[in-house]
PARO-399433 format. One record per residue (C-alpha): x, y, z; residue in one letter. Coordinates in pm, whole numbers, padded with zeros to 5 digits, always signed. Layout:
<atoms>
XYZA;...
</atoms>
This chain:
<atoms>
+00882+00136-00142M;+01222-00036-00106A;+01398+00115-00409H;+01635+00409-00360Y;+01546+00729-00543Y;+01660+01090-00536S;+01510+01410-00674L;+01629+01770-00658G;+01946+01892-00483K;+02085+01724-00171I;+02415+01750+00020P;+02697+01504-00033H;+02665+01368+00321K;+02350+01328+00533R;+02311+01512+00865H;+02571+01771+00766T;+02552+02145+00699Q;+02361+02225+00381Y;+02326+02597+00322R;+02103+02813+00108Q;+02247+03081-00123P;+02201+03341+00154D;+02393+03127+00404G;+02096+02995+00603K;+02078+02624+00669L;+01826+02411+00486Y;+01611+02219+00735S;+01662+01842+00713E;+01368+01612+00788Q;+01373+01235+00824L;+01048+01080+00701F;+00968+00724+00807S;+00650+00531+00886T;+00807+00283+01130E;+01030+00487+01353G;+01404+00460+01282F;+01399+00087+01205S;+01262+00071+00851S;+01264+00253+00517N;+01301+00630+00526Y;+01370+00936+00316S;+01554+01259+00397L;+01394+01584+00280L;+01559+01928+00273Y;+01323+02223+00338H;+01376+02594+00288V;+01201+02647+00625H;+01159+02418+00929P;+00853+02194+00871P;+00749+02241+01235T;+00614+02597+01247Q;+00250+02552+01353I;+00063+02881+01398I;-00288+02752+01466K;-00449+02427+01589A;-00828+02393+01603E;-01081+02147+01739E;-01104+01825+01533P;-01412+01673+01375I;-01509+01308+01397D;-01460+01122+01065V;-01455+00770+01206S;-01669+00509+01027P;-02025+00458+01153K;-02109+00089+01164A;-02446-00036+01046S;-02660-00228+01293T;-02729-00490+01025D;-02488-00770+01119N;-02653-01064+00942I;-02396-01308+00799L;-02466-01304+00426K;-02317-01219+00090H;-02363-00853+00001R;-02338-00627-00300S;-02312-00248-00319F;-02364-00015-00613Q;-02052+00198-00586G;-02149+00454-00848F;-02450+00548-00636K;-02214+00735-00404V;-02300+01096-00477S;-02035+01329-00622P;-01907+01603-00392N;-01684+01901-00471P;-01482+01858-00149D;-01223+01579-00172Y;-01243+01468+00192L;-01622+01496+00215K;-01653+01288-00101S;-01477+00992+00065R;-01733+00746+00205K;-01608+00452+00410I;-01812+00143+00319V;-01625-00142+00493L;-01374-00144+00778F;-01201-00330+01058N;-00899-00266+01281S;-00655-00326+00991D;-00812-00151+00695V;-01078+00094+00578Q;-01229+00073+00230I;-01384+00387+00081S;-01548+00514-00236L;-01516+00872-00354A;-01639+01091-00637S;-01475+01433-00598P;-01575+01688-00862T;-01312+01950-00780K;-00939+01948-00718S;-00802+01944-00365L;-00635+02286-00368T;-00788+02492-00084E;-00610+02287+00183Y;-00365+01998+00216F;-00436+01650+00350F;-00221+01425+00566K;-00333+01079+00675N;-00130+01030+00993A;-00284+00688+01058D;-00274+00491+00736A;-00096+00425+00411D;-00340+00496+00128E;-00385+00301-00194V;-00599+00517-00422I;-00726+00330-00728F;-00828+00558-01015I;-01143+00417-01176H;-01239+00734-01359E;-01050+01060-01399G;-00706+01198-01471T;-00487+01445-01290G;-00180+01489-01074T;-00097+01391-00717L;+00117+01669-00568K;+00338+01607-00263T;+00660+01725-00101Q;+00834+01463-00314Y;+00717+01602-00647G;+00431+01520-00880Q;+00269+01194-00994L;+00044+01223-01302P;-00233+00961-01294F;-00507+00820-01513S;-00756+00534-01539Y;-00629+00214-01379G;-00353+00364-01165D;-00283+00265-00808Y;-00145+00563-00616L;+00039+00437-00308V;+00079+00715-00052V;+00275+00641+00270P;+00112+00760+00593R;+00217+01108+00693G;+00260+01227+00334T;+00116+01576+00282I;-00066+01598-00049Y;-00303+01775-00281Q;-00478+01633-00589I;-00539+01823-00910E;-00812+01667-01126F;-00841+01754-01493N;-01223+01757-01488D;-01518+01682-01258E;-01573+01318-01354N;-01373+01120-01099N;-01433+00786-00929R;-01190+00651-00669L;-01164+00324-00476F;-00951+00391-00167I;-00790+00141+00070V;-00645+00278+00396E;-00398+00043+00563S;-00296+00079+00928F;+00021-00113+00845S;+00275-00044+00569P;+00168-00137+00215V;+00444-00341+00051T;+00503-00574-00239F;+00460-00946-00153P;+00782-01094-00014K;+00768-01387-00254R;+00813-01140-00542Y;+01132-00995-00393L;+01494-01107-00372S;+01657-01100-00031K;+01801-00763-00135Y;+01463-00616-00234G;+01464-00643-00615Q;+01147-00764-00787L;+01220-01114-00917L;+01163-01257-01264E;+00843-01439-01165H;+00683-01123-01023A;+00387-00996-01232P;+00544-00647-01254F;+00892-00497-01224C;+01066-00174-01129E;+01009-00035-01480R;+00636-00038-01409D;+00670+00166-01088V;+00637+00538-01156R;+00819+00763-00911K;+00762+01135-00836P;+00883+01388-01092E;+00888+01766-01143N;+00993+01865-00791L;+00872+02223-00748E;+01010+02417-00450T;+00742+02658-00326I;+00892+02914-00090D;+00587+03093+00048Q;+00494+03227+00390K;+00135+03265+00505G;-00132+03035+00647E;-00137+02682+00506F;-00409+02451+00636L;-00320+02082+00659I;-00620+01866+00745Q;-00460+01587+00946T;-00638+01258+01008K;-00547+01084+01332K;-00739+00815+01525K;-01068+00881+01348G;-01047+01258+01394L;-00966+01528+01140L;-00747+01802+01289Y;-00724+02143+01118P;-00360+02246+01166I;-00224+02566+01010T;+00146+02613+00930Y;+00342+02931+00857A;+00516+02798+00545N;+00406+02615+00233H;+00470+02241+00297P;+00610+02192-00055F;+00926+02396+00013D;+01154+02094-00042V;+01463+02155-00259V;+01567+01790-00272G;+01527+01451-00112W;+01648+01092-00130D;+01559+00755+00020G;+01324+00461-00007C;+00999+00597+00141E;+00788+00802-00100Y;+00460+00789-00294P;+00451+00604-00626Y;+00212+00491-00898A;+00158+00147-01050L;-00096+00086-01326S;-00323-00217-01311I;-00271-00233-01690H;+00098-00313-01628D;+00014-00616-01412F;+00111-00932-01606E;-00135-01212-01514P;-00006-01557-01422I;-00201-01835-01596T;-00185-02215-01601G;-00329-02536-01746R;-00600-02537-01479V;-00763-02259-01277H;-00514-02061-01071Q;-00596-01956-00709P;-00634-01589-00606P;-00275-01547-00469P;-00143-01536-00828V;-00328-01204-00864H;-00175-01045-00554Q;-00034-00695-00607T;+00018-00551-00257F;+00069-00692+00090D;-00019-00552+00433A;-00081-00677+00786H;-00391-00902+00785N;-00502-00819+00430F;-00389-00827+00066V;-00481-00638-00252I;-00510-00828-00581C;-00558-00727-00947S;-00778-00927-01184F;-00673-00834-01537C;-00747-00944-01895P;-00581-01281-01948R;-00593-01612-02135L;-00793-01886-01967Y;-00661-02226-01861D;-00538-02444-02145Y;-00593-02798-02012H;-00825-02969-02267P;-01085-03029-01995E;-01027-02712-01795A;-01314-02526-01629I;-01226-02154-01651P;-01487-02049-01396A;-01358-02036-01036P;-01451-02328-00815Y;-01676-02284-00512N;-01468-02200-00209H;-01521-02149+00161S;-01385-01832+00316N;-01328-01972+00662I;-01070-01716+00771D;-01101-01423+00532S;-01356-01176+00398D;-01339-01124+00022E;-01415-00783-00128V;-01425-00746-00506L;-01446-00406-00674Y;-01561-00443-01036Y;-01390-00199-01271V;-01466-00298-01631D;-01517-00591-01865G;-01726-00909-01880D;-01733-01113-01558F;-01830-01466-01654M;-01873-01586-01294S;-02126-01315-01197R;-02460-01196-01333K;-02578-00835-01346H;-02235-00684-01277V;-02216-00305-01302T;-01914-00073-01310R;-01815+00029-00959G;-02006-00255-00796M;-01861-00406-00478I;-01929-00757-00352T;-01857-00877+00001L;-01832-01252+00056H;-01770-01289+00430P;-01578-01557+00615A;-01780-01853+00732G;-02001-01926+00429I;-01897-02064+00087P;-01942-01877-00237H;-01872-01936-00603G;-02002-01876-00955P;-02364-01787-01014H;-02592-02066-01147P;-02506-02157-01504G;-02172-01978-01504A;-01962-02295-01479V;-02107-02463-01788E;-02109-02134-01975K;-01736-02084-01911S;-01626-02416-02066I;-01454-02357-02398G;-01392-01986-02338K;-01038-01882-02427K;-00993-01547-02251E;-01145-01285-02026T;-01139-00905-02046Q;-01237-00853-01682E;-01075-00585-01471L;-01125-00581-01094A;-00954-00505-00763V;-00985-00753-00477M;-00919-00697-00107V;-00899-01008+00110D;-00900-00941+00485T;-00816-01191+00759F;-01036-01024+01018H;-01411-00968+00961P;-01522-00644+00801L;-01800-00423+00931K;-02045-00250+00699M;-02110+00121+00744T;-02432+00317+00726V;-02308+00470+00399D;-02266+00120+00255A;-02613+00016+00366Q;-02756+00307+00167N;-02617+00166-00160I;-02671-00206-00091E;-02845-00439-00336D;-03071-00627-00095E;-03146-00907-00345G;-02786-01017-00397Y;-02797-01290-00131I;-03066-01474-00331M;-02879-01465-00663S;-02750-01823-00614W;-03100-01961-00548A;-03225-01961-00907E;
</atoms>
């Protein structure tokens, strides 16, 4: 996040003495995901954020690849992932490679008994169903249906859900998640042609300084392992912070689609950028207005990218038998396009109400055992009618 923001109380000058009412120094922490050479924030803690009092053996949470490696189009019924009261146990990785991991989750209870820190990956958590609040050292981010929660790696967080009906689509990126460069000025401002602007980006609010001693478990994910690490002080003891690296929310409903006289290619839907993959938002929009336009997408060959589409809501004119939470994987190497009859059916249509999230990767994705358990085996034959 390249836009400067400040919350709470901070000293006039960085790296200088900043004292508490009793005379003790606040503990300054620099938070950055790329060393000292990129965006960062400075946080001021009541206690040093380094006081570990217990470290236990980790558990393996790395994805387990399926042995089914046939090159074919695939579909998965995402809402068949079973609900689970534990937030981390509810997360099921379905597709992955060395750049990204894509998960589904249906947690039924809030994450309050421990904290979570992903030390490997930035997280983009798309809220398909549910409302609540993301709580971090930076403050609070209320969320609801259609929100992207972008959480930089290393951020310690908890999630408070308002009820038990929650469905999440989670993308873990092993590189920083940014806005596409073509949307940004050379100084970092979102330009006029970008499909969203700074007003649409919701930053943390309601910074609550929790000064508590005790035992605070932070489940820390690193290199496919989950490490239980216990600290002596509550991690949300921050009195103030400022900088350009922090979690934020962006609603898919605030994405303004780019349309044209003829069918526009997928890059016009791009929302986020990362190393070797992109995230796109397909939103309700007017169709092409050329008098002979074909609204349905043309057949296309994915020679160098795998295409993952997560169906959220609405009527998808290019696909048959679409269900909420369904995922399709169209792998590199074989062409795909609209289902039979969809092209003719689309002619004359004026608009679409579809809502979907797309992840295009430039390295092949592997399917997990969890994905295989929710696969629609007949999907590959749906073009052969």
